[in-house]
BAFIPA-31667 format. One record per residue (C-alpha): residue number from 1; x, y, z. Coordinates in Angstrom, 3 decimals. Layout:
seq=NUM X=X Y=Y Z=Z
...
//
This chain:
seq=1 X=-38.928 Y=35.006 Z=-45.153
seq=2 X=-35.796 Y=33.084 Z=-46.448
seq=3 X=-36.710 Y=29.550 Z=-44.812
seq=4 X=-39.884 Y=29.729 Z=-46.207
seq=5 X=-39.158 Y=29.878 Z=-49.678
seq=6 X=-36.659 Y=27.334 Z=-49.261
seq=7 X=-38.094 Y=23.713 Z=-50.732
seq=8 X=-36.029 Y=21.705 Z=-48.220
seq=9 X=-37.085 Y=23.813 Z=-45.402
seq=10 X=-39.105 Y=22.034 Z=-42.898
seq=11 X=-40.293 Y=23.413 Z=-39.638
seq=12 X=-40.491 Y=21.303 Z=-36.478
seq=13 X=-43.940 Y=19.805 Z=-35.391
seq=14 X=-44.408 Y=18.316 Z=-32.250
seq=15 X=-46.229 Y=15.417 Z=-33.527
seq=16 X=-42.538 Y=14.723 Z=-35.864
seq=17 X=-41.420 Y=11.313 Z=-34.377
seq=18 X=-38.064 Y=11.823 Z=-32.175
seq=19 X=-35.070 Y=11.568 Z=-34.586
seq=20 X=-32.480 Y=8.771 Z=-34.492
seq=21 X=-29.131 Y=8.793 Z=-33.104
seq=22 X=-26.429 Y=9.787 Z=-35.227
seq=23 X=-25.349 Y=6.338 Z=-37.663
seq=24 X=-25.228 Y=4.811 Z=-41.167
seq=25 X=-28.906 Y=5.580 Z=-42.377
seq=26 X=-30.243 Y=7.566 Z=-39.550
seq=27 X=-33.459 Y=9.602 Z=-39.686
seq=28 X=-32.364 Y=13.089 Z=-38.946
seq=29 X=-34.129 Y=15.320 Z=-40.751
seq=30 X=-34.314 Y=19.682 Z=-39.449
seq=31 X=-32.341 Y=17.635 Z=-36.312
seq=32 X=-30.032 Y=20.400 Z=-34.446
seq=33 X=-26.277 Y=18.561 Z=-34.397
seq=34 X=-25.042 Y=21.945 Z=-33.470
seq=35 X=-21.454 Y=21.464 Z=-31.266
seq=36 X=-21.618 Y=18.245 Z=-31.307
seq=37 X=-18.690 Y=15.829 Z=-31.681
seq=38 X=-19.081 Y=13.568 Z=-34.697
seq=39 X=-15.412 Y=13.571 Z=-35.818
seq=40 X=-14.824 Y=9.997 Z=-37.603
seq=41 X=-18.507 Y=8.585 Z=-37.273
seq=42 X=-20.001 Y=6.687 Z=-39.847
seq=43 X=-23.352 Y=8.809 Z=-41.338
seq=44 X=-23.406 Y=7.206 Z=-44.760
seq=45 X=-26.702 Y=7.056 Z=-46.503
seq=46 X=-27.890 Y=9.252 Z=-43.460
seq=47 X=-31.284 Y=11.943 Z=-43.646
seq=48 X=-30.064 Y=14.864 Z=-42.204
seq=49 X=-32.175 Y=17.403 Z=-44.705
seq=50 X=-32.274 Y=20.828 Z=-43.412
seq=51 X=-30.503 Y=19.489 Z=-40.164
seq=52 X=-28.663 Y=21.857 Z=-37.919
seq=53 X=-24.931 Y=21.220 Z=-38.306
seq=54 X=-23.252 Y=24.747 Z=-36.936
seq=55 X=-19.935 Y=24.590 Z=-35.573
seq=56 X=-20.397 Y=20.347 Z=-35.797
seq=57 X=-17.040 Y=18.513 Z=-35.723
seq=58 X=-17.391 Y=15.843 Z=-38.737
seq=59 X=-13.656 Y=15.891 Z=-39.295
seq=60 X=-13.192 Y=12.429 Z=-40.695
seq=61 X=-16.690 Y=11.542 Z=-40.963
seq=62 X=-18.243 Y=9.108 Z=-43.546
seq=63 X=-21.732 Y=10.787 Z=-45.363
seq=64 X=-21.476 Y=9.374 Z=-48.496
seq=65 X=-24.576 Y=9.038 Z=-50.208
seq=66 X=-26.243 Y=11.269 Z=-47.606
seq=67 X=-28.672 Y=13.759 Z=-47.669
seq=68 X=-27.905 Y=17.400 Z=-46.619
seq=69 X=-30.152 Y=19.566 Z=-48.553
seq=70 X=-31.311 Y=22.748 Z=-47.167
seq=71 X=-28.681 Y=21.405 Z=-43.874
seq=72 X=-26.856 Y=24.577 Z=-42.176
seq=73 X=-23.657 Y=23.753 Z=-41.888
seq=74 X=-21.427 Y=27.221 Z=-40.553
seq=75 X=-18.556 Y=26.757 Z=-39.053
seq=76 X=-18.451 Y=23.077 Z=-39.061
seq=77 X=-15.481 Y=20.938 Z=-39.568
seq=78 X=-15.429 Y=18.857 Z=-42.528
seq=79 X=-11.702 Y=18.631 Z=-42.693
seq=80 X=-11.108 Y=15.167 Z=-44.552
seq=81 X=-14.309 Y=14.224 Z=-44.337
seq=82 X=-16.090 Y=11.847 Z=-47.346
seq=83 X=-19.391 Y=13.140 Z=-48.997
seq=84 X=-18.990 Y=11.246 Z=-51.866
seq=85 X=-22.542 Y=11.303 Z=-53.981
seq=86 X=-24.018 Y=13.408 Z=-50.970
seq=87 X=-27.148 Y=15.715 Z=-52.076
seq=88 X=-26.079 Y=19.302 Z=-51.086
seq=89 X=-29.237 Y=20.827 Z=-52.683
seq=90 X=-29.813 Y=24.293 Z=-50.983
seq=91 X=-26.994 Y=23.511 Z=-48.549
seq=92 X=-25.264 Y=26.426 Z=-46.667
seq=93 X=-21.840 Y=26.238 Z=-46.225
seq=94 X=-20.227 Y=29.491 Z=-44.072
seq=95 X=-16.921 Y=29.874 Z=-42.633
seq=96 X=-16.546 Y=25.890 Z=-42.567
seq=97 X=-13.211 Y=24.154 Z=-42.989
seq=98 X=-13.153 Y=21.115 Z=-45.594
seq=99 X=-9.900 Y=20.858 Z=-46.740
seq=100 X=-9.101 Y=17.727 Z=-48.328
seq=101 X=-12.764 Y=16.558 Z=-48.347
seq=102 X=-14.233 Y=14.458 Z=-50.704
seq=103 X=-17.485 Y=15.731 Z=-52.520
seq=104 X=-16.742 Y=12.854 Z=-55.747
seq=105 X=-20.145 Y=13.227 Z=-57.549
seq=106 X=-22.238 Y=15.307 Z=-55.273
seq=107 X=-24.877 Y=17.499 Z=-56.053
seq=108 X=-24.694 Y=20.672 Z=-55.760
seq=109 X=-27.544 Y=22.608 Z=-56.861
seq=110 X=-28.001 Y=25.959 Z=-55.328
seq=111 X=-25.423 Y=25.032 Z=-52.693
seq=112 X=-24.079 Y=28.398 Z=-51.162
seq=113 X=-20.293 Y=28.380 Z=-49.942
seq=114 X=-19.121 Y=31.387 Z=-48.251
seq=115 X=-15.672 Y=32.200 Z=-46.631
seq=116 X=-15.031 Y=28.937 Z=-46.368
seq=117 X=-11.868 Y=26.500 Z=-46.599
seq=118 X=-12.144 Y=23.793 Z=-49.348
seq=119 X=-8.010 Y=23.470 Z=-50.463
seq=120 X=-7.628 Y=20.277 Z=-51.994
seq=121 X=-10.740 Y=19.020 Z=-51.558
seq=122 X=-12.334 Y=16.462 Z=-54.377
seq=123 X=-15.241 Y=17.701 Z=-56.585
seq=124 X=-14.608 Y=15.209 Z=-59.515
seq=125 X=-17.495 Y=14.726 Z=-61.309
seq=126 X=-20.159 Y=16.958 Z=-59.042
seq=127 X=-22.601 Y=18.483 Z=-60.864
seq=128 X=-24.050 Y=21.872 Z=-59.665
seq=129 X=-26.951 Y=24.633 Z=-60.991
seq=130 X=-26.595 Y=28.027 Z=-59.249
seq=131 X=-23.541 Y=26.872 Z=-57.017
seq=132 X=-22.428 Y=29.633 Z=-55.571
seq=133 X=-18.670 Y=30.205 Z=-53.988
seq=134 X=-17.837 Y=33.689 Z=-52.065
seq=135 X=-14.055 Y=34.523 Z=-50.893
seq=136 X=-13.233 Y=30.509 Z=-50.073
seq=137 X=-9.861 Y=28.652 Z=-50.641
seq=138 X=-10.211 Y=26.171 Z=-53.629
seq=139 X=-6.222 Y=25.835 Z=-54.133
seq=140 X=-5.519 Y=22.298 Z=-55.261
seq=141 X=-8.804 Y=21.150 Z=-55.702
seq=142 X=-9.406 Y=18.145 Z=-58.139
seq=143 X=-12.544 Y=19.168 Z=-60.197
seq=144 X=-11.658 Y=16.551 Z=-62.915
seq=145 X=-15.160 Y=16.329 Z=-64.942
seq=146 X=-16.800 Y=18.841 Z=-62.299
seq=147 X=-19.826 Y=20.140 Z=-64.190
seq=148 X=-21.254 Y=23.451 Z=-63.292
seq=149 X=-24.131 Y=25.803 Z=-64.971
seq=150 X=-24.691 Y=29.057 Z=-64.506
seq=151 X=-22.650 Y=29.028 Z=-61.193
seq=152 X=-20.809 Y=32.079 Z=-59.193
seq=153 X=-17.164 Y=32.274 Z=-58.254
seq=154 X=-16.554 Y=35.395 Z=-56.396
seq=155 X=-13.056 Y=36.461 Z=-54.860
seq=156 X=-11.881 Y=33.003 Z=-54.290
seq=157 X=-8.375 Y=31.413 Z=-55.037
seq=158 X=-7.852 Y=28.525 Z=-57.087
seq=159 X=-4.620 Y=28.348 Z=-57.140
seq=160 X=-3.344 Y=25.061 Z=-59.373
seq=161 X=-6.472 Y=23.887 Z=-58.890
seq=162 X=-6.623 Y=20.842 Z=-61.370
seq=163 X=-10.368 Y=21.140 Z=-63.275
seq=164 X=-9.734 Y=19.060 Z=-66.499
seq=165 X=-12.334 Y=17.820 Z=-68.908
seq=166 X=-14.656 Y=20.201 Z=-66.436
seq=167 X=-17.886 Y=21.334 Z=-68.283
seq=168 X=-18.764 Y=24.887 Z=-66.779
seq=169 X=-21.717 Y=26.463 Z=-68.454
seq=170 X=-21.849 Y=30.035 Z=-68.321
seq=171 X=-20.162 Y=30.133 Z=-65.173
seq=172 X=-19.092 Y=33.688 Z=-63.829
seq=173 X=-15.495 Y=34.072 Z=-61.910
seq=174 X=-15.153 Y=37.546 Z=-60.616
seq=175 X=-11.863 Y=38.798 Z=-58.600
seq=176 X=-10.423 Y=35.205 Z=-58.382
seq=177 X=-6.562 Y=34.672 Z=-57.982
seq=178 X=-6.611 Y=31.606 Z=-60.088
seq=179 X=-2.432 Y=31.137 Z=-60.717
seq=180 X=-1.479 Y=28.268 Z=-62.335
seq=181 X=-4.709 Y=26.931 Z=-62.870
seq=182 X=-5.629 Y=23.857 Z=-64.954
seq=183 X=-8.634 Y=23.828 Z=-67.399
seq=184 X=-7.288 Y=21.500 Z=-69.889
seq=185 X=-10.188 Y=19.955 Z=-72.219
seq=186 X=-12.415 Y=22.088 Z=-70.302
seq=187 X=-15.777 Y=23.081 Z=-71.928
seq=188 X=-15.868 Y=26.530 Z=-71.513
seq=189 X=-19.173 Y=27.683 Z=-73.329
seq=190 X=-20.647 Y=31.099 Z=-71.754
seq=191 X=-17.719 Y=31.083 Z=-69.145
seq=192 X=-16.689 Y=34.661 Z=-68.161
seq=193 X=-13.455 Y=35.472 Z=-66.032
seq=194 X=-13.481 Y=39.368 Z=-64.588
seq=195 X=-10.347 Y=40.766 Z=-62.985
seq=196 X=-9.220 Y=37.411 Z=-62.031
seq=197 X=-5.421 Y=36.334 Z=-62.301
seq=198 X=-4.829 Y=33.474 Z=-64.223
seq=199 X=-0.972 Y=33.737 Z=-65.178
seq=200 X=0.558 Y=30.270 Z=-66.233
seq=201 X=-2.857 Y=29.022 Z=-66.396
seq=202 X=-3.236 Y=25.607 Z=-68.548
seq=203 X=-6.013 Y=25.466 Z=-70.963
seq=204 X=-5.084 Y=23.256 Z=-73.323
seq=205 X=-7.526 Y=21.955 Z=-75.824
seq=206 X=-10.320 Y=23.866 Z=-73.848
seq=207 X=-13.453 Y=24.229 Z=-76.220
seq=208 X=-16.520 Y=26.402 Z=-76.280
seq=209 X=-18.481 Y=29.263 Z=-77.615
seq=210 X=-18.107 Y=32.839 Z=-76.195
seq=211 X=-16.215 Y=32.569 Z=-73.716
seq=212 X=-14.631 Y=35.928 Z=-72.083
seq=213 X=-11.833 Y=37.092 Z=-70.728
seq=214 X=-12.142 Y=40.964 Z=-69.026
seq=215 X=-8.974 Y=42.979 Z=-67.720
seq=216 X=-7.418 Y=39.406 Z=-66.605
seq=217 X=-3.640 Y=38.556 Z=-65.980
seq=218 X=-2.915 Y=35.300 Z=-68.227
seq=219 X=1.014 Y=35.642 Z=-68.069
seq=220 X=2.326 Y=32.699 Z=-69.559
seq=221 X=-1.179 Y=30.949 Z=-70.044
seq=222 X=-1.755 Y=28.051 Z=-72.360
seq=223 X=-4.038 Y=27.834 Z=-74.911
seq=224 X=-2.671 Y=25.245 Z=-77.326
seq=225 X=-5.147 Y=23.957 Z=-79.493
seq=226 X=-8.094 Y=25.301 Z=-77.950
seq=227 X=-11.177 Y=25.374 Z=-80.025
seq=228 X=-13.096 Y=28.587 Z=-78.620
seq=229 X=-15.360 Y=30.400 Z=-81.130
seq=230 X=-15.790 Y=34.409 Z=-80.512
seq=231 X=-13.757 Y=34.282 Z=-77.489
seq=232 X=-13.354 Y=37.793 Z=-76.030
seq=233 X=-9.837 Y=38.748 Z=-74.500
seq=234 X=-10.583 Y=42.382 Z=-73.325
seq=235 X=-7.909 Y=44.643 Z=-71.591
seq=236 X=-5.964 Y=41.307 Z=-70.552
seq=237 X=-2.230 Y=41.212 Z=-70.325
seq=238 X=-1.284 Y=38.198 Z=-71.921
seq=239 X=2.574 Y=38.501 Z=-72.172
seq=240 X=4.226 Y=35.401 Z=-72.980
seq=241 X=1.063 Y=33.241 Z=-73.824
seq=242 X=1.120 Y=30.206 Z=-75.772
seq=243 X=-1.530 Y=30.283 Z=-78.711
seq=244 X=-0.055 Y=27.206 Z=-80.594
seq=245 X=-2.566 Y=26.082 Z=-83.319
seq=246 X=-5.465 Y=27.436 Z=-81.363
seq=247 X=-8.850 Y=27.453 Z=-83.310
seq=248 X=-9.885 Y=31.070 Z=-82.538
seq=249 X=-12.226 Y=32.472 Z=-85.259
seq=250 X=-14.101 Y=35.665 Z=-84.204
seq=251 X=-11.901 Y=36.334 Z=-80.859
seq=252 X=-11.272 Y=39.583 Z=-79.760
seq=253 X=-7.819 Y=40.754 Z=-78.299
seq=254 X=-8.899 Y=44.827 Z=-78.326
seq=255 X=-6.332 Y=46.442 Z=-76.104
seq=256 X=-5.004 Y=43.428 Z=-75.103
seq=257 X=-1.476 Y=43.277 Z=-74.226
seq=258 X=0.093 Y=40.417 Z=-76.399
seq=259 X=3.884 Y=41.108 Z=-75.987
seq=260 X=5.900 Y=37.853 Z=-77.142
seq=261 X=2.832 Y=35.924 Z=-77.239
seq=262 X=3.163 Y=32.784 Z=-79.616
seq=263 X=0.101 Y=32.411 Z=-82.207
seq=264 X=2.133 Y=30.135 Z=-84.640
seq=265 X=-0.248 Y=28.032 Z=-87.035
seq=266 X=-3.158 Y=29.586 Z=-84.766
seq=267 X=-6.440 Y=30.631 Z=-86.822
seq=268 X=-7.228 Y=33.771 Z=-86.231
seq=269 X=-9.854 Y=34.192 Z=-89.043
seq=270 X=-11.720 Y=37.604 Z=-88.514
seq=271 X=-10.293 Y=38.212 Z=-85.599
seq=272 X=-9.970 Y=41.684 Z=-84.182
seq=273 X=-6.855 Y=42.546 Z=-82.250
seq=274 X=-7.334 Y=46.352 Z=-82.108
seq=275 X=-5.157 Y=48.298 Z=-80.258
seq=276 X=-3.246 Y=45.575 Z=-79.239
seq=277 X=0.509 Y=45.512 Z=-78.364
seq=278 X=2.209 Y=43.220 Z=-80.130
seq=279 X=6.101 Y=43.411 Z=-79.479
seq=280 X=7.738 Y=39.996 Z=-80.332
seq=281 X=4.264 Y=38.657 Z=-80.984
seq=282 X=4.521 Y=36.028 Z=-83.399
seq=283 X=2.038 Y=35.127 Z=-86.339
seq=284 X=4.188 Y=32.191 Z=-87.864
seq=285 X=1.971 Y=30.372 Z=-90.574
seq=286 X=-1.082 Y=32.066 Z=-88.532
seq=287 X=-4.708 Y=32.321 Z=-90.410
seq=288 X=-5.272 Y=36.213 Z=-90.649
seq=289 X=-7.604 Y=36.004 Z=-93.112
seq=290 X=-9.832 Y=39.041 Z=-92.883
seq=291 X=-8.830 Y=39.918 Z=-89.717
seq=292 X=-8.128 Y=43.693 Z=-87.841
seq=293 X=-5.358 Y=44.708 Z=-86.348
seq=294 X=-6.349 Y=48.465 Z=-86.488
seq=295 X=-4.633 Y=50.427 Z=-84.481
seq=296 X=-1.969 Y=48.023 Z=-83.111
seq=297 X=1.640 Y=48.789 Z=-82.003
seq=298 X=4.690 Y=46.964 Z=-81.756
seq=299 X=8.238 Y=45.675 Z=-82.873
seq=300 X=10.166 Y=42.581 Z=-83.907
seq=301 X=6.643 Y=41.037 Z=-85.060
seq=302 X=6.625 Y=38.079 Z=-87.115
seq=303 X=4.192 Y=37.615 Z=-89.794
seq=304 X=6.260 Y=34.858 Z=-91.394
seq=305 X=3.867 Y=32.696 Z=-94.052
seq=306 X=0.725 Y=34.025 Z=-91.909
seq=307 X=-2.219 Y=34.054 Z=-94.364
seq=308 X=-3.090 Y=37.822 Z=-94.455
seq=309 X=-5.389 Y=38.281 Z=-97.152
seq=310 X=-7.980 Y=40.940 Z=-96.414
seq=311 X=-6.070 Y=41.456 Z=-93.176
seq=312 X=-6.343 Y=45.393 Z=-92.103
seq=313 X=-3.626 Y=47.031 Z=-90.993
seq=314 X=-5.007 Y=50.877 Z=-90.869
seq=315 X=-3.462 Y=52.880 Z=-88.205
seq=316 X=-0.945 Y=50.282 Z=-87.206
seq=317 X=2.311 Y=51.218 Z=-86.194
seq=318 X=4.184 Y=47.349 Z=-86.466
seq=319 X=8.170 Y=47.167 Z=-86.734
seq=320 X=7.876 Y=43.875 Z=-88.684
seq=321 X=11.187 Y=40.879 Z=-89.091
//
């Protein structure tokens, strides 16, 4: 029984006191508020742990500081609602409309969002462990200083999402469409992007250990001045991407398409570019010490003033300019 294992689940007991009417600071633990119209209502500080809020209209409601641990908000309308600092531990959001809602500083441990519209919502300074987003619209969200650990983001849209200075520790994103996403200054340690579209993304000054991109679209992505150790870019298409002054020691670009990419002044110490396509790629003043460009191919490749001590070009077919 899933509910029995939920730490916030509290079965109803006839001896329990009658719940308060909805309002500021109300005690509504386990109360069924499904199908109610609570739009615009002040529910700040209310205790709604394990409450049922299915199909509830909470449009524009003030839920700041409320406790919603274990609550079920399936098909609820939270458009424009204020959930600042709300505890959403183990809460469930399925087919929810929360466009423009404010989740600033919310606690999102084990919170589940599924098939929900969260576009233009604010998740700034929110924190979550094992949070999951599945088939959600997260376009244009504000995720400044968002902190997620071991979260899953599957089949979501994040077009033009702004997630600057976020800490995304061992987060995995699968099959997401995130063109134009902004992750400037983010900590990407252990993050992985699998089969994602990140064209025109900006990751300037991002940092971290062991981030990975597998089979991703990275057209015109900006990785300028990143500090990413042992980063993996497998089977990516990074045509016209910018890696200006990027610190990428031990990076792997195996089978990557890097046509027109600019690695000017980048540090690619002991990097691997095995079987990469390098047509019109620039390595101006780049550090390629002990790098492996084995079986690479391309024309009009520039290595002007690059450090190429111990660089391995075995079986490569490169035409330099």
